[in-house]
N, C-alpha and C positions, 0 to 999 in steps of 0.2 A: 503494499500501500505506499502510497507519494504523500510525502508532509509537502507543503508549503516550501519549507525549509528547504527539502530537495530541490523542489520545482523553480524554485528562482536563483537557488545556488546564488552566489557571487551578486549577482546583478541585483541584488536586496538594495544594494547603496546609491544603482542607477536613482535617475531623475525621470526613467519612464515608468517605473514601477510605484503607478500611482493608486489611490486605495480604489479607485475603480477598477483599474487590471487588477490590483489582490482581491475583490471581491468577483472578478468572471474566475480566476482563481479557484478558488472556494469553491465556486460553482463545476468549475470544472473536475477537479480533484474529489468532491462530492461523488458524481458520477461515476470517474474514473475508478474508482475505490470500487463501488456497489458493482460496476463490472466486473471487476478481476476478482472479487468474492463469489460472484456467481461463475467464474470460469471457473476458478478455482475447487468450487463446489461439483464441478465438472469434469476434474483429474486435470486439467490446464497447469501447468507449470510456466510459471512467470521466475527469471533469473535475475540473477544479481548483474548489473553490469560490473564488471570490475575495472571501468574507468570512473564510472560514477559512483561508487559503491551502492546504487539501488536499481530499482525499476527502469530510471531512464536513460532513455537511448543516447548513444554520443558522447563527446566528451566534455562538453561545456553549451551545448545551445541546444539540447533532448526538450527541455521545459521552457522555461520563459525566454526571451529575445527581447534586449531593449533594441530601439527605434535605430541603432547605427550598426545593428548586427548584420555582417555580409552574408550571412544566410539568409533567401527570404525577403518578399516585397515589404516594404511600406506599411504596417497596418494589417501586416497578416495575421494570421489565425494564434499563431506562436507570440506574435509582437503586442497579442491586444489579450494578451491568458487566456485563449480560448483553445489552446490544444497543447499536446503533449507526445512525444513519441516514446514508445515502451519497447524496452530492447528485448528482442526476437529473435535470436543468434539461429535457431533452429525454424524460423518462420510458422513457429504451431499457433503462437497467438490469430496471426493471419489466417491461419488454414480456421482455427475453430470458427472465427469473426463469421469464416466467407459462410460456414455451414447453418449458422443462426442468426443470419440477417435480420430475423422478427426482434431476437435480445437486441437487438442495437437501437431499434427502433422503440422496444420498449427503457432502455435505458438513455434515449437521447445523444446518441454518440455516430460520430462522422467520421470514417476510415477510410485512408488514400487506397487505391485501389493493390492488392498485395505485391501485383505486378514489378510497381515504382518503389516498393519499401523493403527490399531484402535486408533481411537483419534487423529490422524495426518494423514496428505497429504504429501509424501514428492516428492518433484519436484525438477528436475537435469535437466540442459541443456549437457550434457553428455550423451549421446549414452550406454547403455551395451551393452556388447558382443550381446545380440540376434537383438539388433537392432530395438526392439519392443517397441512403446511406452509406455506401460502398462508391467512391466515386475516382476518377482519373484528376490528379493535377494539374 
């Protein structure tokens, strides 16, 4: 389960970590943690990323990203604290989610299609333009 501290990381001192974005992160992590709990109940393993020491992917930008981050467009879901990348080294998280799209809808989570996220699973509470719970970036 991800915490606010893990999600924001060293970016907590950024001027971009506003009360509004923190509130977005609280909503995101509530949905993320509830979905993870449901998936673990079904036997899905969430591995700890050796670089972040959490289930968050990447090394520095798998959670919140400040506006000057070179990864992602300005006001992207990560930069507004609506998205998190889950460490998924064996793509088992994405495989389960593709087989359970109804659960994505139940928890209000949208994921990038697994063909674009080998080694991680992108989860967002911000609907893409298509409105589909599985979308291509």
